[in-house]
C-alpha positions in Angstrom: -6.8 8.5 -3.8 -5.9 6.0 -6.6 -2.4 5.1 -7.1 -0.5 6.6 -10.1 3.1 6.7 -11.6 4.0 9.7 -9.7 3.9 7.9 -6.2 6.8 8.5 -4.2 8.3 8.8 -0.4 7.6 5.8 1.9 4.8 3.1 1.7 5.7 0.8 4.8 4.9 -2.8 4.6 2.4 -3.0 7.5 2.2 -6.0 9.7 -1.1 -7.6 10.6 -1.4 -7.4 14.2 -2.6 -10.6 16.2 -3.6 -11.1 19.7 -1.7 -13.8 21.5 -4.6 -16.2 20.7 -4.2 -15.7 17.1 -7.1 -13.4 16.6 -7.0 -10.2 14.4 -6.3 -7.3 16.9 -8.1 -4.5 15.5 -7.4 -2.0 18.0 -3.7 -2.3 17.1 -4.7 -2.2 13.4 -5.7 1.4 14.0 -2.7 2.1 16.3 -0.5 0.8 13.7 -2.0 2.9 10.8 -1.7 6.1 13.2 2.0 5.1 13.8 2.7 4.9 10.1 1.0 8.2 9.3 2.7 10.0 12.1 5.9 8.5 10.8 5.4 10.4 7.7 4.3 7.8 5.4 3.0 8.8 1.9 1.2 5.6 1.6 0.7 2.3 3.3 0.9 -1.3 1.8 -1.0 -4.2 3.6 -1.4 -7.8 3.2 2.1 -8.3 1.8 4.3 -11.1 2.5 5.4 -9.8 5.8 1.8 -9.1 6.6 1.2 -12.8 7.0 -1.5 -12.6 4.2 -1.6 -16.4 3.4 -2.7 -16.9 7.0 -5.9 -14.8 6.8 -9.1 -15.9 5.1 -10.8 -14.0 2.4 -13.2 -12.1 5.0 -10.4 -11.4 7.2 -8.2 -10.0 4.5 -11.1 -7.7 3.6 -11.8 -6.6 6.9 -8.2 -5.5 7.7 -8.0 -3.7 4.4 -11.3 -1.7 5.2 -10.3 -0.8 8.7 -6.8 0.6 7.3 -8.5 2.4 4.4 -11.2 4.2 6.6 -8.5 5.3 9.0 -5.9 6.5 6.7 -5.5 9.6 4.5 -2.8 8.1 2.0 -3.1 5.7 -0.7 -3.3 2.1 0.5 -2.1 -0.7 -1.7 -3.2 -4.0 -0.8 -1.5 -7.2 -1.6 -4.1 -9.5 -3.6 -1.7 -12.3 -4.8 -3.5 -15.7 -4.5 -3.1 -19.2 -6.0 -6.2 -18.6 -8.2 -7.5 -15.6 -10.3 -11.1 -15.9 -8.6 -9.8 -15.3 -5.2 -7.5 -12.5 -6.4 -10.5 -10.6 -8.2 -12.7 -11.1 -5.3 -10.2 -9.3 -2.8 -9.2 -6.9 -5.4 -12.6 -5.7 -6.4 -13.4 -5.6 -2.8 -10.8 -3.6 -1.5 -11.2 -1.0 -4.4 -14.8 -0.7 -3.8 -13.7 0.1 -0.2 -11.4 2.8 -1.4 -7.8 1.3 -1.8 -5.4 3.0 -4.0 -4.4 0.1 -6.0 -3.2 -3.7 -5.6 0.0 -5.4 -5.5 0.5 -8.7 -7.5 3.4 -11.2 -7.0 4.2 -13.9 -9.7 3.6 -17.6 -8.4 6.9 -19.3 -7.8 6.4 -22.0 -10.6 6.9 -19.4 -13.3 10.1 -19.8 -15.1 10.2 -18.4 -18.6 9.9 -14.7 -19.7 6.8 -15.7 -21.7 5.2 -17.4 -18.8 5.8 -14.3 -16.4 4.6 -11.8 -18.7 1.7 -14.2 -19.8 0.8 -14.6 -16.0 0.4 -10.7 -15.6 -1.6 -10.4 -18.7 -4.0 -12.9 -17.5 -4.0 -11.4 -13.8 -5.1 -8.1 -15.2 -7.7 -9.6 -17.3 -9.0 -11.1 -14.3 -9.1 -8.3 -12.1 -9.9 -5.4 -14.5 -7.6 -3.0 -16.2 -9.1 -0.2 -14.3 -7.2 -1.1 -11.1 -3.8 0.4 -10.7 -1.4 -2.3 -9.9 2.4 -2.8 -8.6 4.5 -5.6 -9.8 6.2 -7.2 -6.9 9.8 -8.4 -7.8 11.2 -10.5 -5.0 13.2 -13.4 -6.5 15.0 -14.2 -3.2 11.5 -15.3 -1.8 9.4 -16.0 -5.0 12.3 -17.6 -6.8 11.0 -15.8 -10.0 13.6 -14.0 -11.9 12.3 -11.0 -13.8 14.7 -9.4 -16.1 14.7 -5.6 -17.0 13.1 -6.3 -20.1 10.5 -8.5 -18.8 9.6 -5.9 -16.2 9.5 -3.4 -19.2 7.2 -5.7 -21.3 4.7 -6.1 -18.3 4.5 -2.4 -17.9 4.2 -1.6 -21.6 1.6 -4.4 -22.2 -0.5 -3.2 -19.1 -1.2 0.5 -18.9 -2.7 0.0 -15.4 0.8 -1.0 -14.2 1.9 2.3 -12.2 4.7 1.0 -10.0 7.5 -1.5 -9.4 8.3 -2.9 -5.9 12.0 -3.7 -6.7 13.4 -6.4 -4.2 16.0 -8.0 -6.3 19.3 -8.6 -4.9 21.9 -7.6 -6.1 19.6 -5.0 -7.8 21.3 -1.6 -8.3 22.1 -2.1 -11.7 18.4 -3.3 -12.6 17.3 0.2 -11.3 19.8 1.7 -13.6 18.7 -0.3 -16.5 15.2 0.6 -15.9 15.7 4.3 -15.6 17.9 4.1 -18.7 14.9 2.5 -20.6 12.8 5.6 -19.5 15.5 7.7 -20.9 15.5 6.3 -24.2 11.8 6.3 -24.4 11.3 2.5 -24.5 9.7 2.5 -20.9 6.8 4.7 -20.0 7.2 6.6 -16.6 6.9 4.3 -13.5 7.2 4.5 -9.8 9.9 2.5 -8.3 9.9 1.8 -4.6 12.2 -0.6 -3.0 12.1 -3.4 -0.5 14.6 -5.8 1.1 14.2 -4.4 4.5 15.8 -1.2 3.5 19.0 -2.8 3.3 20.2 -0.9 0.2 17.9 2.2 0.4 20.9 4.6 0.7 22.5 3.6 -2.7 19.0 2.7 -4.4 18.0 6.2 -3.8 21.1 7.4 -5.7 20.4 5.1 -8.7 17.0 7.0 -9.0 14.2 5.3 -7.3 11.4 7.1 -6.0 11.4 5.8 -2.4 10.9 3.0 0.0 8.4 0.2 0.5 9.5 -2.1 3.2 8.6 -3.0 6.8 11.6 -1.9 8.8 10.3 -1.1 12.3 11.6 2.6 11.9 9.6 4.0 9.0 10.3 7.5 10.3 14.1 6.7 9.6 13.2 5.5 6.1 11.1 8.9 5.4 14.2 10.8 6.8 16.8 9.0 4.6 14.6 9.5 1.5 14.1 13.1 2.2 17.7 13.8 2.9 18.7 12.0 -0.4 16.2 13.8 -2.5 17.6 17.1 -0.9 21.1 16.2 -2.1 22.3 15.8 1.5 24.4 12.4 0.9 26.5 12.3 3.9 23.5 13.1 6.4 21.3 10.4 4.7 24.4 7.8 4.7 25.0 8.9 8.3 21.6 8.2 9.5 21.1 5.1 7.3 24.5 3.7 8.7 23.4 4.0 12.2 20.5 1.6 11.8 22.2 -0.6 9.7 23.2 -3.3 12.3 19.6 -3.7 13.3 18.5 -3.7 9.6 20.9 -6.6 9.0 19.6 -8.4 12.0 15.9 -8.3 10.8 16.9 -9.9 7.6 17.5 -13.3 9.2 15.4 -15.9 7.3 12.7 -17.2 9.5 12.8 -14.8 12.3 12.8 -11.3 10.5 9.1 -10.9 11.1 9.3 -11.7 14.7 12.1 -9.2 15.1 9.8 -6.5 13.2 6.8 -7.2 15.4 9.0 -7.1 18.7 10.5 -3.8 17.8 7.1 -2.4 16.7 5.6 -3.6 20.0 8.3 -1.9 22.0 7.7 1.3 20.0 4.0 1.3 20.8 2.8 0.5 17.2 1.2 -2.7 18.2 0.1 -4.0 21.4 1.4 -7.7 21.0 4.3 -9.2 19.0 2.2 -12.2 18.2 2.1 -14.0 14.9 -0.5 -16.4 13.6 0.6 -19.9 13.4 2.8 -21.4 12.0 5.4 -19.1 13.2 8.9 -19.0 14.7 9.2 -16.9 17.9 12.3 -15.2 19.5 14.3 -16.7 22.3 15.3 -14.8 25.4 18.9 -14.5 23.8 17.5 -12.9 20.5 15.4 -10.3 22.4 18.5 -9.5 24.3 20.4 -8.9 21.1 17.7 -6.9 19.8 17.8 -4.5 22.9 21.5 -4.1 22.6 21.1 -3.1 18.9 18.2 -0.7 19.7 20.6 1.0 22.5 23.4 1.4 20.1 21.1 2.9 17.4 19.6 5.2 20.1 23.2 6.8 20.6 22.7 8.5 17.2 18.9 8.2 16.8 16.9 9.0 20.0 14.0 7.3 18.4 15.5 4.0 19.2 15.5 4.8 22.9 12.6 2.4 23.8 
């Protein structure tokens, strides 16, 4: 199931489950995969920033990817960003041989000029092969690389194997409108656009013309419903459901503890056995867990899925 420009819906960014001792919890990898599929995911993205990919070695990354690919019946996108192209190529070719749908590539944080950014993607695709569908990850808040709409357009037009943009700019609504405008005037070929940022702006991103969501918020089933309602033109229903979750989405956006919040909620929902992260990591205090439990109880007044 190779990824293509028609991809839409929800591609949850998966966590990587660990045991309390720091080993990969493969039983929870299975459980987590089933959880995302049962939530209505149309694809799954693994080994992203929130998947603790830098904490895994090459063999572990491939093992996790193979496990998810074997179990899932939807396209799997694998994050293959690496300091050097040799490691990127090895993982990219390995996961595609295992049946992945495509790969996601984030720009290294040292890129500053437009030419450096477009040149990097050109070299990356030369390294992994232009037969592999790839996703541009545009996340300047964390990666510190600013891609203008014109730069994104050039990367897409220069590299036919680019089929998707993961849009995580903030503010970014106008960027979406500009990119869709490029497509209307014929200067940008068709491209799937999914959005991240924890889902924080999904309600209006859908109205600006994106195809869906690619983020790791611990209620992917809610994201599925918001995307579905938005596409059906049920604006108020989409916003009402989204607004009920917004306090928890906001809480999860805290720098440094966002992944801990996400894993804590996923554990409470039964998606993973432990909320453990691999060191170095920041955990949750008792006070923080109490606050999350309070937010879950408030969400549950509107969405019973939060009654955990």
